[in-house]
C-alpha positions as CSV (number, residue, x, y, z in Angstrom):
1,M,2.2,15.3,2.3
2,K,3.3,15.4,5.9
3,I,2.9,12.3,8.0
4,S,4.2,11.1,11.3
5,A,5.0,7.5,10.2
6,R,8.7,7.0,9.5
7,N,8.2,4.3,6.9
8,A,6.6,5.8,3.8
9,M,7.7,4.1,0.6
10,K,6.8,5.7,-2.7
11,G,5.9,3.4,-5.6
12,T,3.6,2.5,-8.4
13,V,0.2,0.9,-8.1
14,K,0.4,-2.6,-9.7
15,S,-3.1,-3.8,-8.9
16,V,-6.4,-2.8,-7.1
17,V,-8.8,-5.7,-6.5
18,S,-12.0,-4.6,-5.0
19,G,-14.4,-6.8,-3.1
20,M,-17.7,-6.1,-1.5
21,V,-16.2,-4.2,1.5
22,T,-12.4,-4.1,1.1
23,A,-9.8,-3.7,-1.7
24,E,-6.4,-5.2,-2.0
25,V,-3.8,-2.7,-3.2
26,V,-0.4,-3.8,-4.4
27,I,2.3,-1.1,-4.7
28,E,5.7,-1.8,-6.3
29,V,8.2,0.2,-4.2
30,A,11.3,-1.0,-6.0
31,P,11.9,-3.3,-9.0
32,G,10.6,-6.7,-8.0
33,L,9.6,-5.5,-4.5
34,E,5.9,-5.2,-3.8
35,V,3.9,-4.1,-0.7
36,S,0.3,-5.1,-0.4
37,A,-2.4,-3.6,1.8
38,V,-6.1,-4.3,2.4
39,I,-8.1,-1.1,2.8
40,T,-11.7,-0.3,2.7
41,K,-13.3,-0.2,-0.7
42,S,-14.5,3.3,0.0
43,S,-11.0,4.4,0.9
44,A,-9.6,3.0,-2.4
45,E,-12.4,4.8,-4.3
46,N,-11.8,8.1,-2.4
47,L,-8.1,7.9,-3.3
48,G,-9.0,7.2,-6.9
49,L,-6.4,4.4,-7.1
50,K,-5.7,3.1,-10.5
51,V,-2.9,0.8,-11.9
52,G,0.1,3.0,-12.9
53,D,-0.6,5.7,-10.3
54,E,2.1,6.8,-7.9
55,A,1.2,6.1,-4.3
56,Y,2.8,5.6,-0.9
57,A,2.9,2.5,1.1
58,V,2.9,3.8,4.7
59,V,3.9,1.4,7.5
60,K,3.2,2.4,11.1
61,A,3.8,-0.3,13.7
62,S,5.2,-0.5,17.2
63,D,6.8,-3.9,16.5
64,V,8.8,-5.3,13.6
65,M,9.7,-9.0,13.7
66,V,12.7,-10.5,12.0
67,A,13.0,-14.2,11.1
68,V,15.5,-16.5,9.4
69,D,15.3,-20.1,8.1
């Protein structure tokens, strides 16, 4: 896989919850660290995502915000 995004985190699919149009995908990228994404249901189906599969969480954004309490 080659991709222009700089932030591609390999992990394990923890859950795929499909709705009528979208699917929420949770990927564990490190022990106790999960990234979730909402993608189209058809994209999830085309990728064949299943719990336990290896997948990448790819983040492409022009801004990253930082906050503290």
